N, C-alpha and C positions, 0 to 999 in steps of 0.2 A: 420840450419844456423848454419856457422861456427864459432870458436872461437875469429877470428880474430877480431872482433866489438868486443870483448869486454864487450857485450852490453845485455848480460842478467843480467846482475846484482846480479847473482846467489851466497849465501852464502856455500857454498861447504864444503860437510863434510869429515874428512878425516878420513877413515879408515883403520885399522891394519890388519894384512895379519896373515896369523897364521901356513896354516899346511906347506907352502912353505917358511919361513921366512929364512931357514937355504941354499936358493941357492941365492948365491951372482947376480947373473942375473935377480931375481927376486928383489932382492930388490935394485939394480938401477932402475928396475922399477917403484920402492915406489916413492925413491926421487923423480922421474923425475913429477910422479902424482903427490907426495905435494907440488911439485913447480909450477904445474898445465902446465907443458910441456906432454900435451894427446897424443900426437903423437907417442912419442917414445916410451910411457910408454905401448900402445896400441898394439902396435906389438908384444913387450916383451910378454905380458899378451895373448895373441895367440897363440903366439908359445908356448907359456908352456902347454895352454887348450889344442892348439891339440896334444899335448903327451898323452894327457889321465888323466892330472893334475885335478881335481876338491876339487873344495872347495867355499863356497857361499860366502866368500870376494873375492876371486878374483873372481867370478863372477858378483859380487857388484860392483867393479872398473871396469871392462869391459862395464857392462852394463852403468854403470854413465860419462863414457868415452864417449862415443857413443851420449849416450842421452845428454849432456849436450853439443856435439860439433853440434847436430842438424841429427845426422844420428838417424834415429830413428827407421828403419828395423833393424838394427843390430844390436840394442840397445836391440829391443825384441828377438831377436836370445838368447841374454848370460841373459834376465830377465827369458828369457822361464826358461832356465838355472838353473839359481841360484832358481824360485821357486820350482823347480826338486827337488835340496837336501833340501826339507820339514822342513829348518833352521826356525828358528825366525829371521822376519826382522822388520823394522820400517815401521808403517803407509805408508812411504812413497812412499817405490818401488811398493806397489801395485798401486797407484795413475802413476807413471813413466812408470810402464809395463801395464797399459791398451789404455796410452799415444802412448804406443809406438805400440800395437798392431791395434789402428785405422790406423798408418802408412801404414803399409800391409792389412789394409781392411778386419781385424778380428774383426769389433762393437761387436758382440750378446759373442766373449770371452770377449770382454775391459768390457762391460758392466759386465758379472759375475765376474770379477777382481775388478767393481770400486762397485758392490753391496756389497763383502767384504771388502773394504777398508771405506766402510760407517759403516759400523759394527765393526772396528777397531779400525776410526777415527769419531765417530758420532759427534764431535763438528767441525772438520772440515768445514770450510766453503764452499770447495769443495764437500766434502761428502753430503752437505744438499743442494749442488746447481743441484746437481744428482738426488737427488730423488725428489726435486721437479719438477724437466726436464725429466723426465723417456723418453720423448716422445722428446728432443730435436731434432735427428734428420730429424725428419719428418719435424721439424720446419724449420729446415740451409734449408734442399730442398728443403722447399715453398720457400725461399729466391733466387731461380736458375730465374736465367734473366736478372736480377739488372743490371751487368754490360757486356758489350763485352769484350773478353781479345784481347790483343797480343802483340806479343815478337816485340822486339825491336832491333837495331843494333848495337847498344852501349855496350853490356855487352861483358864482357874476361872472360878467364879461370878461371880469379879467383872470388872473392868474389866481387860485387857491389850492394849497397841495398843504402836505406836511400836518400827519393829526397826533393828535395823542388823547388820551382823557384822565380830567381832573374836575374834582368833587363834581362828576356824574354829569359833567361838563364836555362836549366836544372841543378841544381847541387846537384853532390851526391857524395858518399863515395866509394874506389874501393884501392883493393889492390893488384891491377895492378902491373907490373913492366915496370917503366919507363927510366929505362934502366941509370937510377942516378948510379954514381959511386961509388958502398959501402955500396947499397942501404941493409936496415937490413931487413931481416925475425924475426918473431916472430917466438918461439917455442910450440904454440898451434898447428899451422895448418901448419907450413911451409911456409905458407905465407909472402908478405912482408907487414911491417906496412899499414894501412891506411891512405888516403890522399883523398882532396877533388878538386873535378873534374866537368868539363863541360860542356855542350854542347849545341850551339844553338837552337833553338826552331821553326819551321813555324807555320804559323795559325794554321794548328792541332797537334799542340805541340808532334809535331816529332821530335826526338834529332837529330842532325847533327853530326859532327865532334867534337870526344872528345880532349879536351885540359886541363892542370892542370889548376887547378879555381885559386889558386892564391900563392905564394911563401911563402907571409908574414903570412901566418897562416899556414903555415909548420913548424913542430919541427921533432926530429927524431924516436916521437913515433907516436901513431893514432890518428889522426883526424876524425871527422863523425859528422853526424846528424846539421845542419847547420840549421837553422830561421832565416829570416831578419826583420827588420823592413818595412811597408811600403814604409819609405822616402831611404831606400836601403843605409843609414846609419852608422847601427847598425846590427851586426851580433852577435847572439848568436851558440856556437857549442859547441862539448862534447871533450875531449881531456885527455888523459892518465895526471893522475899528475905530470905534469912537465911546469913548467916557468922559461925566463931567465936562463936555463940551468942546473937548479935545479931539479932534478927527489924526489919528493915523497914518503916514503910508510906509510905503516900503524904498529902495532907493530908485524906483524908477518914479515914484509919486505917486502911485497907487494904490487906494482904502482898501487893503485885503479884510480877511471878515474872521470872528475870534466867536469861543463859546465864554460866557460869559455865566453868574452865578446868582441868584437872588435869593433872599431871603424872606420869610414872613412874618408881621409883626404887627398887629390889632388890625390885622387884616389888610394891613398895606405893605408891595413889596416893595423893600427897600436894600440898602446897602449893596447895591449892585456892584460888581467885582469879575475883573478878570482872571481865567485860570491860570498860574504862574507858569505852563507848559505852551502858552498863544507867545505870538512872535511878529515883528510888524514886516517881517519877510516873508512868511509862508501863511498860508491859510490852516484854521482849524474850525471844521464845524457841525452838524447833525449830530447832538449828544444826544446818548440812549446808555439807559442801568441794565445793571444783571440784575436778578432777582432781591438779591440778597444786599445790594445798594453800595457795594463792597468793591463795586468796578465800572468804570465809566469807559463805555467806544465811544469812538467819533472817525469822524473823515476829515482826513489832511493832505495836503503834499508835502509835509514838514522834511528835511533831509531825513533821511533813511527810506524814503520811497522809492516801491520798485515801479508804479508808473507812472499816470496823469492826476491820480487820487489813490490813496491806500486806505484801508482800515487800521485802526489803532486801535490799544485800550492803556488805560494807567488805572493803577490801585489809589481806591479812595483812603484814604489816612486819617486818621484823629486829627484833633487840632488844625483844621482846616487846609491839613496839607498832603499831597501826592506824591507817588511813584515816580519814577520813567517811562514815559509812555515807549508800547511796545508796538511794532509793525505786526498784524498780525498770520505776516509772512504767504511764500507764495501760493500758497493752499487757496488762499481765501482770492491774497493780489496779483491781480496781472499787470501788461502794459499798459492796461487801459484803466476806466477809472471802475473805483468801487467804493458808494459814496451810500449815505442813507440806513444805516443800522437800526437793528430795532433786534432786543433780546428776547425772547418768549417765555413764560413761567418754565416751562421745562427744558429748559434752555439749550434751544436755537436762536442763529444767529439770522435772521431775515438781513438782507442787503441788495441794493439797486447796484450794477455794472451792466457793462458794455466789452468787459474784456471775457468773459467767458459768454464757450457758443449760446446765442441768444435768439429772440425773433427780429429783432434789429432794435437802434436805440438802447434804450435804459431796458433790460429786464430785470425780474425780481427773482433773487435764487436764497437757497436753506444752504444752510449746515448745521449738522448736531457740534454741541461744546460738550467734550470728552471731559472726565474729572480732572484728568490728567495735561488739560489743556488745549487738546491737541483737537485737529476739525477733521470731522468725516467729509465723506463724497460731497462735494457741490453739485446740487440739484438745483432745475430751473421748477418754480412752482407751477407750470404746467400754461397753458392760453388763455386761461380765465383769464388769471391776471394779469398777462404778457402780451401785450398785441406790438404791430411793427412799428410804433412811435414809442416814448420813452412813459413807462412805468415804474413806480418807484415809492420812496415813503411808507410801506408795508407798518399796518400796525392791528395786531389781534388781540381779543377779549379771552382770555381760555376756560373764563366760566361761559360762557354763550356763544361763544367758537364765530360773534359777529365781528367785522372788523372795516377798516376803510386802508385805499391805500390811494393811491397819487396818478395822473395819466395825460397826456397831450393828444389822446385816439381819437380820434376820426370821429364821434360821434360828442366830442368836447365842447365845451361854451366858445371855442376856440382860442384857447391860453388852456393852462393846466387845471384840470376838476379833479374834485374828489369824490371819490365813488364807494361804496358800501358793497362789503360781501357777508353774505353767509358759510363758513366750512362744515360742507357737507360730508365728509372722509378725510383722514390723513393724511396730508401734504408728502411725510415720510413715513414708507411702509416699513415698521423696524423688525427686528427679533431681536432676542436674545442669546448668542452662540456660546455655548458654556461646554465644558467637559473637562473630565479629571486626567490628570497626568500622573501616568503609573510606569511600574519598573515591568516590561516585557516581559522576563522569567519569571521574578518573582512573585508579582502585581505588584507588588512593595507600594503604597500609596507615595509618591515622590510631592513635599508639600516643599513652599517656597520656592518653585520653579520658578525660571522669568520666560513668559509666556508674550510672543508680539505676533499685533495682525498687521497684515502689511496686502495692500492692492494690488491689481493686475499687474503694475506697472514694477511690484516691487518695493513700494516706500511705503515705509509704515505709518501707519496710520496709531497707534497705539500700543502701550505696552502695561502687564501686570505682575505681579509677582500671585503664584496659586497659593492659596489659602492651605489650613493645616490639615484641608481633606484634598489638598491635591488641586483642586476646583478653580476656574479661573473665569473671565466672563466677560464677553464686550457687546455692544452695543452693534448690530447691525445693519444695512438695508437689505431688501428683498429686492432678489432678481439679481445682486449682486456675486460676485466673482473675487475669492478671498484666501490667503493664505495665513494658514497660524503659525507659528517658529517655536517651537519648546526647545528650552536649553534648562541643563541643570549640570553641576559640576561633576566630573569623574561619567557624564554620560553623553551618548552624541546626542549630538542637535539632529533633528528632526522637520525638518516643513511639510503641513499637509493643504492643499488646497480642499476647497468646497465652496459650494456652489450654493448659498440660500436661495429656498424655493421661495415666489412672488406672491408672499401672503404674508399676513401678520402671526404670530407663532414662537418657538423656539426651536435652534436645531443644537443636537447635541452631536457633541465630537470630540471623544475621546483620543489621548495621542500614550501610546505605551515608547514607553522609551527604551535602548539596550545603553545594556552598562558598558565602558570605553576601560572597563576594569576587571576581567574575567578570569574567573577560578576556572583554574586549570587541574587535571590528573592525571595518572599514568597511564595510558591507555586512547586518552582522546589524541586527534585527530590536529597537529597545529592550523592547520587549511582550512579547516571547518570552524575549530575555535575562534579564528579570527578572521572570517569567512574572506579568505581568499581565496580566489578565484583559480580555480583548476590551473597548475602548472604545464603548459601546454607542449608540444615536439611535432616539427612537422615530419610528416611521412617519410620512415626509414633513417631518423636523424636522430642526434645524440645529444648534437649543442642545442646550448643553453639560448632559446630566444631572448630578443630584446623586451619583450612580453613579460614572459618566467623571468628574469635577469630580475625589474622590479617585484617581483611577487616575494622573489628568494628574498629582499633586503627585507621585507618583514620578517622572514622566518630567523635573517640573521638577526634583526635587533632584539628579536625575544631571545637568545642564543646568549646573545650581549649583556642581554637585563637580567637574566638568570644562568648566571653561573655554572648550577650542579646540574641544569637539563641537557638530558640528552637525548637524543633521536633518532629513530630507526627511518631512515629514507626508503620506501616502496614505489618502484617505477611498475607502469603498466602499459603492455599497447592496446590496438585493436587488432580484430580478430585475422586480417587478411597475412599472408604469407604464411607459410609453416609456422608450425606449433614451436620449434626446435631455433626456424630464426630471429620468433617473437621472443622466447628466451636469451636469445642472445643480444638482442636489440634493448630487451628493458634492463638487461643485466647493466650496458653501455649506459644507460640514460640513467641510470639510480647513483652510476662511478662517477660521471658530469655532472648530476647534481652535489654528490659529495663534494667533488674538488673543488666545486665553485666557492661553494662555504669554506672551506679548506682554505682557498685562496684569499679569501676574504678574511682571514684571522681565527677560524675557527678549529680547534686544537682535533686530529684525528680518534682520540681515545672520544669523545662525547659525539660522534658519528660510526653509524652502520647502516649496511644498503644491501638491499636484495632487488634483484628482477624477477616478476611475477607473468612474465608474459603475457599471454593473452587467460591467465587461466581465471582469473578474478573481472570480468566484462561486468559493466553495469547498465545493461540493456541488453535488448533483446539481438545484438549486432555480431550474431556466430557466426560460423563458416556457414556457408548458401543462403545466407540472411541477406536479403536484397534493402539497404541503408544507404542515406543519404552520406556525405564527408562530414556533415555537422556532424551525427549520431557518431559516427566512426573516431570521432575525436575525442569526443568525451572519455573515452575508452584509454586514448594516450594522453596518463597524469601521472600525479607524483603525487605521493601520503608523505604525512611527516607525524610516525606515531611517537608520543614521548613514552620512554623509556623508562626512565630514573629521575628525579625531580630530588 
């Protein structure tokens, strides 16, 4: 993607030059680089490098200039030479190099570079995403066939991108030369500053003759990426920091970009104002509206950004007021670039990113926006839309399923072009995961239970409250694995794993909870009531093992909570040794268990004990029967029978 868009919102690092700082030609190139005049400095750097000069700083500048200008194959060439110098460089260069390698199809080499990136930047969100999604290229490939792509005739030899539909017209951004006297060019690309253009659409959304959209929105700098309200009376759009003939700059003298709003009165766009959360010191761009037009999504590098640019949202209130911008969080945003949001009618957010695992450059991704404001798993929309280059600015009509996106892929006219697509099947295969929460014993409906949906990394994706019928519902993605956690007061929390079938449909997952408040009566065995594992004893021993003591603590707690409760401790042995010996051994074990409880505060009058030896075996392991040690151990047990309440 070419820098005429000013739309990557990059915070560029300025690198110092070392070995060649004495050369005036290179000094002049540095000045242009520092002022973001990339085109001229690239040529200078290349001429110097072609003469055989080598330095890490020189290759960094060349690689960065092409990378930021969206020419990833050329960036790969210079980053490769950078890495051949063996110098120490920031972790970011590993990532940029890997992204550039993908653009020329060297995916295996890119993965190796990303593995190094993961080691030197293990806390970077992109490194974590790569390690979690090592087979992501297979998933992207599996998403092919969703879109049918076609080129359209309205593209020029300049940069054309960023589409929306307004009043049956395709409105888009272009740097084409309209022949205006004194039309200015941008030093980054040697292209004209961008303006908004439109083209009439037929019933299949094929654009026709291109015209300038509206001169009332035009300034002498860049305008781009508009979004219109459904009544057609309000537009939000991106423009350089320029209003009423005044150009704003940050502390470094750079004019950034802002989101502006205009209203239509008497068929004239008027009252152009910047939004109140703009600033001279950071960029805001690419506005997108939710279907109810109550929330504005946008891209920015404002304070609180997790990476180079993030997606934010802000509430649109009455009387031209706005809420406080909210970062969409680490599920959407990475340490890289997230930009160009679009919100579909069915509440999916589409966006471009080079931080999530993709095919190289910017890829288009999608996530479902849940009712509670959380986001489902991020999905790459597949290899139809995405390429090894930059793919971005996705827009789709909910009825016809026709849409547009922008790309600087190999068959473009040399810069960014607009492509049309027809969506032929669902991008996101979704299911409704639902079930009823009940009591495991009584089958009673447990209304108002808290139910949470978690992914494989146990990240909570959403939480809901079961309705009066005990029913919960989540929207989930086909083929994915989830955990569903159900909670209810006085019940034991339960978590169930579920794998969703890889096709549209519904998944029923009822969950039965066990009461943590048990009703007991005379004759019940506390070991069974409280699900206490059998209190085991070692062979020929009657001393309390450490694991047995842990379980006896539970019996002790029940006795302390119920001061009128009395129990009979019954000890059993396996069939090995003689009957008489086993009777004696079990008696000692019963008394040992009783003594432990007395030593821990239970009065003797509440306890009785008896050893039953091998007279009450619970399996086949009687005299003369061959059994494993584990089978014999099941018979060496204690029971706690309630005798009085």
